[in-house]
mmCIF file of the N, C-alpha and C atoms, coordinates in Angstrom:
data_MODEL
# 
_entry.id   MODEL 
# 
loop_
_atom_site.group_PDB 
_atom_site.id 
_atom_site.type_symbol 
_atom_site.label_atom_id 
_atom_site.label_alt_id 
_atom_site.label_comp_id 
_atom_site.label_asym_id 
_atom_site.label_entity_id 
_atom_site.label_seq_id 
_atom_site.pdbx_PDB_ins_code 
_atom_site.Cartn_x 
_atom_site.Cartn_y 
_atom_site.Cartn_z 
_atom_site.occupancy 
_atom_site.B_iso_or_equiv 
_atom_site.pdbx_formal_charge 
_atom_site.auth_seq_id 
_atom_site.auth_comp_id 
_atom_site.auth_asym_id 
_atom_site.auth_atom_id 
_atom_site.pdbx_PDB_model_num 
ATOM 1   N N  . MET A 1 1  ? -50.394 -91.838 -95.093  1.00 0.00 ? 1  MET A N  1 
ATOM 2   C CA . MET A 1 1  ? -51.528 -91.402 -94.295  1.00 0.00 ? 1  MET A CA 1 
ATOM 3   C C  . MET A 1 1  ? -52.067 -92.645 -93.519  1.00 0.00 ? 1  MET A C  1 
ATOM 4   N N  . LYS A 1 2  ? -52.269 -92.472 -92.238  1.00 0.00 ? 2  LYS A N  1 
ATOM 5   C CA . LYS A 1 2  ? -52.725 -93.547 -91.410  1.00 0.00 ? 2  LYS A CA 1 
ATOM 6   C C  . LYS A 1 2  ? -54.274 -93.726 -91.569  1.00 0.00 ? 2  LYS A C  1 
ATOM 7   N N  . LYS A 1 3  ? -54.713 -94.897 -91.726  1.00 0.00 ? 3  LYS A N  1 
ATOM 8   C CA . LYS A 1 3  ? -56.175 -95.215 -91.827  1.00 0.00 ? 3  LYS A CA 1 
ATOM 9   C C  . LYS A 1 3  ? -56.773 -95.132 -90.436  1.00 0.00 ? 3  LYS A C  1 
ATOM 10  N N  . ASN A 1 4  ? -58.015 -94.670 -90.422  1.00 0.00 ? 4  ASN A N  1 
ATOM 11  C CA . ASN A 1 4  ? -58.688 -94.581 -89.126  1.00 0.00 ? 4  ASN A CA 1 
ATOM 12  C C  . ASN A 1 4  ? -59.933 -95.473 -89.222  1.00 0.00 ? 4  ASN A C  1 
ATOM 13  N N  . PRO A 1 5  ? -59.844 -96.790 -88.832  1.00 0.00 ? 5  PRO A N  1 
ATOM 14  C CA . PRO A 1 5  ? -60.964 -97.658 -88.972  1.00 0.00 ? 5  PRO A CA 1 
ATOM 15  C C  . PRO A 1 5  ? -62.211 -97.270 -88.226  1.00 0.00 ? 5  PRO A C  1 
ATOM 16  N N  . ARG A 1 6  ? -62.093 -96.603 -87.149  1.00 0.00 ? 6  ARG A N  1 
ATOM 17  C CA . ARG A 1 6  ? -63.295 -96.156 -86.393  1.00 0.00 ? 6  ARG A CA 1 
ATOM 18  C C  . ARG A 1 6  ? -64.069 -95.101 -87.154  1.00 0.00 ? 6  ARG A C  1 
ATOM 19  N N  . PHE A 1 7  ? -63.350 -94.176 -87.802  1.00 0.00 ? 7  PHE A N  1 
ATOM 20  C CA . PHE A 1 7  ? -64.002 -93.189 -88.655  1.00 0.00 ? 7  PHE A CA 1 
ATOM 21  C C  . PHE A 1 7  ? -64.690 -93.810 -89.855  1.00 0.00 ? 7  PHE A C  1 
ATOM 22  N N  . ILE A 1 8  ? -63.995 -94.754 -90.504  1.00 0.00 ? 8  ILE A N  1 
ATOM 23  C CA . ILE A 1 8  ? -64.572 -95.435 -91.665  1.00 0.00 ? 8  ILE A CA 1 
ATOM 24  C C  . ILE A 1 8  ? -65.831 -96.208 -91.256  1.00 0.00 ? 8  ILE A C  1 
ATOM 25  N N  . LYS A 1 9  ? -65.701 -96.901 -90.115  1.00 0.00 ? 9  LYS A N  1 
ATOM 26  C CA . LYS A 1 9  ? -66.861 -97.651 -89.634  1.00 0.00 ? 9  LYS A CA 1 
ATOM 27  C C  . LYS A 1 9  ? -68.066 -96.792 -89.361  1.00 0.00 ? 9  LYS A C  1 
ATOM 28  N N  . SER A 1 10 ? -67.819 -95.604 -88.745  1.00 0.00 ? 10 SER A N  1 
ATOM 29  C CA . SER A 1 10 ? -68.941 -94.699 -88.480  1.00 0.00 ? 10 SER A CA 1 
ATOM 30  C C  . SER A 1 10 ? -69.546 -94.179 -89.741  1.00 0.00 ? 10 SER A C  1 
ATOM 31  N N  . VAL A 1 11 ? -68.709 -93.866 -90.763  1.00 0.00 ? 11 VAL A N  1 
ATOM 32  C CA . VAL A 1 11 ? -69.212 -93.384 -92.053  1.00 0.00 ? 11 VAL A CA 1 
ATOM 33  C C  . VAL A 1 11 ? -70.102 -94.423 -92.701  1.00 0.00 ? 11 VAL A C  1 
ATOM 34  N N  . VAL A 1 12 ? -69.651 -95.672 -92.713  1.00 0.00 ? 12 VAL A N  1 
ATOM 35  C CA . VAL A 1 12 ? -70.424 -96.776 -93.282  1.00 0.00 ? 12 VAL A CA 1 
ATOM 36  C C  . VAL A 1 12 ? -71.732 -96.995 -92.585  1.00 0.00 ? 12 VAL A C  1 
ATOM 37  N N  . GLU A 1 13 ? -71.759 -96.911 -91.250  1.00 0.00 ? 13 GLU A N  1 
ATOM 38  C CA . GLU A 1 13 ? -72.962 -97.093 -90.507  1.00 0.00 ? 13 GLU A CA 1 
ATOM 39  C C  . GLU A 1 13 ? -73.963 -95.972 -90.790  1.00 0.00 ? 13 GLU A C  1 
ATOM 40  N N  . THR A 1 14 ? -73.460 -94.727 -90.829  1.00 0.00 ? 14 THR A N  1 
ATOM 41  C CA . THR A 1 14 ? -74.319 -93.620 -91.135  1.00 0.00 ? 14 THR A CA 1 
ATOM 42  C C  . THR A 1 14 ? -74.932 -93.697 -92.471  1.00 0.00 ? 14 THR A C  1 
ATOM 43  N N  . ALA A 1 15 ? -74.138 -94.092 -93.474  1.00 0.00 ? 15 ALA A N  1 
ATOM 44  C CA . ALA A 1 15 ? -74.654 -94.229 -94.836  1.00 0.00 ? 15 ALA A CA 1 
ATOM 45  C C  . ALA A 1 15 ? -75.692 -95.334 -94.901  1.00 0.00 ? 15 ALA A C  1 
ATOM 46  N N  . ALA A 1 16 ? -75.532 -96.403 -94.138  1.00 0.00 ? 16 ALA A N  1 
ATOM 47  C CA . ALA A 1 16 ? -76.520 -97.481 -94.176  1.00 0.00 ? 16 ALA A CA 1 
ATOM 48  C C  . ALA A 1 16 ? -77.850 -97.042 -93.597  1.00 0.00 ? 16 ALA A C  1 
ATOM 49  N N  . LYS A 1 17 ? -77.830 -96.108 -92.607  1.00 0.00 ? 17 LYS A N  1 
ATOM 50  C CA . LYS A 1 17 ? -79.033 -95.639 -91.992  1.00 0.00 ? 17 LYS A CA 1 
ATOM 51  C C  . LYS A 1 17 ? -79.816 -94.631 -92.838  1.00 0.00 ? 17 LYS A C  1 
ATOM 52  N N  . SER A 1 18 ? -79.103 -93.992 -93.760  1.00 0.00 ? 18 SER A N  1 
ATOM 53  C CA . SER A 1 18 ? -79.673 -92.928 -94.581  1.00 0.00 ? 18 SER A CA 1 
ATOM 54  C C  . SER A 1 18 ? -80.839 -93.484 -95.405  1.00 0.00 ? 18 SER A C  1 
ATOM 55  N N  . ASP A 1 19 ? -81.949 -92.732 -95.406  1.00 0.00 ? 19 ASP A N  1 
ATOM 56  C CA . ASP A 1 19 ? -83.117 -93.179 -96.254  1.00 0.00 ? 19 ASP A CA 1 
ATOM 57  C C  . ASP A 1 19 ? -83.582 -92.029 -97.070  1.00 0.00 ? 19 ASP A C  1 
ATOM 58  N N  . THR A 1 20 ? -82.693 -91.129 -97.438  1.00 0.00 ? 20 THR A N  1 
ATOM 59  C CA . THR A 1 20 ? -82.999 -90.006 -98.314  1.00 0.00 ? 20 THR A CA 1 
ATOM 60  C C  . THR A 1 20 ? -83.347 -90.537 -99.719  1.00 0.00 ? 20 THR A C  1 
ATOM 61  N N  . VAL A 1 21 ? -84.445 -90.038 -100.244 1.00 0.00 ? 21 VAL A N  1 
ATOM 62  C CA . VAL A 1 21 ? -84.859 -90.452 -101.605 1.00 0.00 ? 21 VAL A CA 1 
ATOM 63  C C  . VAL A 1 21 ? -84.251 -89.456 -102.566 1.00 0.00 ? 21 VAL A C  1 
ATOM 64  N N  . MET A 1 22 ? -83.472 -89.951 -103.503 1.00 0.00 ? 22 MET A N  1 
ATOM 65  C CA . MET A 1 22 ? -82.873 -89.072 -104.521 1.00 0.00 ? 22 MET A CA 1 
ATOM 66  C C  . MET A 1 22 ? -83.876 -88.946 -105.726 1.00 0.00 ? 22 MET A C  1 
ATOM 67  N N  . PRO A 1 23 ? -83.809 -87.809 -106.420 1.00 0.00 ? 23 PRO A N  1 
ATOM 68  C CA . PRO A 1 23 ? -84.724 -87.562 -107.518 1.00 0.00 ? 23 PRO A CA 1 
ATOM 69  C C  . PRO A 1 23 ? -84.618 -88.575 -108.654 1.00 0.00 ? 23 PRO A C  1 
ATOM 70  N N  . TRP A 1 24 ? -83.439 -89.183 -108.840 1.00 0.00 ? 24 TRP A N  1 
ATOM 71  C CA . TRP A 1 24 ? -83.226 -90.117 -109.903 1.00 0.00 ? 24 TRP A CA 1 
ATOM 72  C C  . TRP A 1 24 ? -83.537 -91.542 -109.533 1.00 0.00 ? 24 TRP A C  1 
ATOM 73  N N  . ALA A 1 25 ? -83.966 -91.737 -108.304 1.00 0.00 ? 25 ALA A N  1 
ATOM 74  C CA . ALA A 1 25 ? -84.283 -93.085 -107.792 1.00 0.00 ? 25 ALA A CA 1 
ATOM 75  C C  . ALA A 1 25 ? -85.475 -93.707 -108.567 1.00 0.00 ? 25 ALA A C  1 
ATOM 76  N N  . ARG A 1 26 ? -85.460 -94.998 -108.760 1.00 0.00 ? 26 ARG A N  1 
ATOM 77  C CA . ARG A 1 26 ? -86.508 -95.668 -109.474 1.00 0.00 ? 26 ARG A CA 1 
ATOM 78  C C  . ARG A 1 26 ? -87.746 -95.789 -108.565 1.00 0.00 ? 26 ARG A C  1 
ATOM 79  N N  . GLY A 1 27 ? -88.931 -95.798 -109.142 1.00 0.00 ? 27 GLY A N  1 
ATOM 80  C CA . GLY A 1 27 ? -90.074 -95.989 -108.304 1.00 0.00 ? 27 GLY A CA 1 
ATOM 81  C C  . GLY A 1 27 ? -91.268 -95.187 -108.775 1.00 0.00 ? 27 GLY A C  1 
ATOM 82  N N  . ALA A 1 28 ? -92.310 -95.164 -107.999 1.00 0.00 ? 28 ALA A N  1 
ATOM 83  C CA . ALA A 1 28 ? -93.574 -94.552 -108.315 1.00 0.00 ? 28 ALA A CA 1 
ATOM 84  C C  . ALA A 1 28 ? -93.401 -93.005 -108.454 1.00 0.00 ? 28 ALA A C  1 
ATOM 85  N N  . ARG A 1 29 ? -92.592 -92.440 -107.571 1.00 0.00 ? 29 ARG A N  1 
ATOM 86  C CA . ARG A 1 29 ? -92.376 -90.982 -107.640 1.00 0.00 ? 29 ARG A CA 1 
ATOM 87  C C  . ARG A 1 29 ? -91.806 -90.561 -108.950 1.00 0.00 ? 29 ARG A C  1 
ATOM 88  N N  . ARG A 1 30 ? -90.775 -91.300 -109.393 1.00 0.00 ? 30 ARG A N  1 
ATOM 89  C CA . ARG A 1 30 ? -90.087 -90.974 -110.638 1.00 0.00 ? 30 ARG A CA 1 
ATOM 90  C C  . ARG A 1 30 ? -91.034 -91.199 -111.826 1.00 0.00 ? 30 ARG A C  1 
ATOM 91  N N  . ALA A 1 31 ? -91.810 -92.283 -111.802 1.00 0.00 ? 31 ALA A N  1 
ATOM 92  C CA . ALA A 1 31 ? -92.708 -92.537 -112.883 1.00 0.00 ? 31 ALA A CA 1 
ATOM 93  C C  . ALA A 1 31 ? -93.790 -91.461 -113.010 1.00 0.00 ? 31 ALA A C  1 
ATOM 94  N N  . ALA A 1 32 ? -94.262 -90.944 -111.852 1.00 0.00 ? 32 ALA A N  1 
ATOM 95  C CA . ALA A 1 32 ? -95.257 -89.907 -111.856 1.00 0.00 ? 32 ALA A CA 1 
ATOM 96  C C  . ALA A 1 32 ? -94.648 -88.609 -112.426 1.00 0.00 ? 32 ALA A C  1 
ATOM 97  N N  . PHE A 1 33 ? -93.450 -88.290 -112.076 1.00 0.00 ? 33 PHE A N  1 
ATOM 98  C CA . PHE A 1 33 ? -92.788 -87.086 -112.581 1.00 0.00 ? 33 PHE A CA 1 
ATOM 99  C C  . PHE A 1 33 ? -92.617 -87.166 -114.088 1.00 0.00 ? 33 PHE A C  1 
ATOM 100 N N  . ILE A 1 34 ? -92.153 -88.323 -114.588 1.00 0.00 ? 34 ILE A N  1 
ATOM 101 C CA . ILE A 1 34 ? -92.003 -88.511 -116.042 1.00 0.00 ? 34 ILE A CA 1 
ATOM 102 C C  . ILE A 1 34 ? -93.325 -88.372 -116.748 1.00 0.00 ? 34 ILE A C  1 
ATOM 103 N N  . ALA A 1 35 ? -94.372 -89.015 -116.207 1.00 0.00 ? 35 ALA A N  1 
ATOM 104 C CA . ALA A 1 35 ? -95.691 -88.899 -116.847 1.00 0.00 ? 35 ALA A CA 1 
ATOM 105 C C  . ALA A 1 35 ? -96.211 -87.451 -116.882 1.00 0.00 ? 35 ALA A C  1 
ATOM 106 N N  . LYS A 1 36 ? -96.000 -86.723 -115.811 1.00 0.00 ? 36 LYS A N  1 
ATOM 107 C CA . LYS A 1 36 ? -96.378 -85.308 -115.757 1.00 0.00 ? 36 LYS A CA 1 
ATOM 108 C C  . LYS A 1 36 ? -95.594 -84.497 -116.826 1.00 0.00 ? 36 LYS A C  1 
ATOM 109 N N  . ARG A 1 37 ? -94.351 -84.741 -116.903 1.00 0.00 ? 37 ARG A N  1 
ATOM 110 C CA . ARG A 1 37 ? -93.487 -84.062 -117.844 1.00 0.00 ? 37 ARG A CA 1 
ATOM 111 C C  . ARG A 1 37 ? -93.890 -84.320 -119.273 1.00 0.00 ? 37 ARG A C  1 
ATOM 112 N N  . THR A 1 38 ? -94.128 -85.566 -119.597 1.00 0.00 ? 38 THR A N  1 
ATOM 113 C CA . THR A 1 38 ? -94.469 -85.900 -120.975 1.00 0.00 ? 38 THR A CA 1 
ATOM 114 C C  . THR A 1 38 ? -95.902 -85.444 -121.352 1.00 0.00 ? 38 THR A C  1 
ATOM 115 N N  . SER A 1 39 ? -96.805 -85.382 -120.417 1.00 0.00 ? 39 SER A N  1 
ATOM 116 C CA . SER A 1 39 ? -98.185 -84.915 -120.715 1.00 0.00 ? 39 SER A CA 1 
ATOM 117 C C  . SER A 1 39 ? -98.285 -83.428 -120.826 1.00 0.00 ? 39 SER A C  1 
ATOM 118 N N  . ALA A 1 40 ? -97.277 -82.671 -120.326 1.00 0.00 ? 40 ALA A N  1 
ATOM 119 C CA . ALA A 1 40 ? -97.326 -81.219 -120.369 1.00 0.00 ? 40 ALA A CA 1 
ATOM 120 C C  . ALA A 1 40 ? -97.127 -80.677 -121.801 1.00 0.00 ? 40 ALA A C  1 
ATOM 121 N N  . GLY A 1 41 ? -96.603 -81.444 -122.673 1.00 0.00 ? 41 GLY A N  1 
ATOM 122 C CA . GLY A 1 41 ? -96.376 -81.001 -124.059 1.00 0.00 ? 41 GLY A CA 1 
ATOM 123 C C  . GLY A 1 41 ? -95.063 -80.201 -124.171 1.00 0.00 ? 41 GLY A C  1 
ATOM 124 N N  . PRO A 1 42 ? -94.778 -79.774 -125.396 1.00 0.00 ? 42 PRO A N  1 
ATOM 125 C CA . PRO A 1 42 ? -93.511 -79.042 -125.608 1.00 0.00 ? 42 PRO A CA 1 
ATOM 126 C C  . PRO A 1 42 ? -93.458 -77.700 -124.941 1.00 0.00 ? 42 PRO A C  1 
ATOM 127 N N  . VAL A 1 43 ? -92.322 -77.281 -124.500 1.00 0.00 ? 43 VAL A N  1 
ATOM 128 C CA . VAL A 1 43 ? -92.056 -76.012 -123.890 1.00 0.00 ? 43 VAL A CA 1 
ATOM 129 C C  . VAL A 1 43 ? -91.795 -74.980 -124.957 1.00 0.00 ? 43 VAL A C  1 
ATOM 130 N N  . ARG A 1 44 ? -92.558 -73.833 -124.936 1.00 0.00 ? 44 ARG A N  1 
ATOM 131 C CA . ARG A 1 44 ? -92.354 -72.792 -125.947 1.00 0.00 ? 44 ARG A CA 1 
ATOM 132 C C  . ARG A 1 44 ? -91.431 -71.749 -125.393 1.00 0.00 ? 44 ARG A C  1 
ATOM 133 N N  . LYS A 1 45 ? -90.434 -71.369 -126.179 1.00 0.00 ? 45 LYS A N  1 
ATOM 134 C CA . LYS A 1 45 ? -89.535 -70.321 -125.800 1.00 0.00 ? 45 LYS A CA 1 
ATOM 135 C C  . LYS A 1 45 ? -89.986 -69.047 -126.469 1.00 0.00 ? 45 LYS A C  1 
ATOM 136 N N  . THR A 1 46 ? -89.914 -67.958 -125.707 1.00 0.00 ? 46 THR A N  1 
ATOM 137 C CA . THR A 1 46 ? -90.230 -66.669 -126.291 1.00 0.00 ? 46 THR A CA 1 
ATOM 138 C C  . THR A 1 46 ? -88.958 -65.838 -126.381 1.00 0.00 ? 46 THR A C  1 
ATOM 139 N N  . ALA A 1 47 ? -88.832 -65.088 -127.422 1.00 0.00 ? 47 ALA A N  1 
ATOM 140 C CA . ALA A 1 47 ? -87.590 -64.327 -127.655 1.00 0.00 ? 47 ALA A CA 1 
ATOM 141 C C  . ALA A 1 47 ? -87.575 -63.029 -126.956 1.00 0.00 ? 47 ALA A C  1 
# 
């Protein structure tokens, strides 16, 4: 299979521009979510 350097270059450039925040990313948002989750207490299941 022939490599396409122009395609690869465009994919790398697009990935570098991406600023999407993932849920598992470190930072204040994640810390706030964990704090909220731990302060909520145990989840009760009903049968």
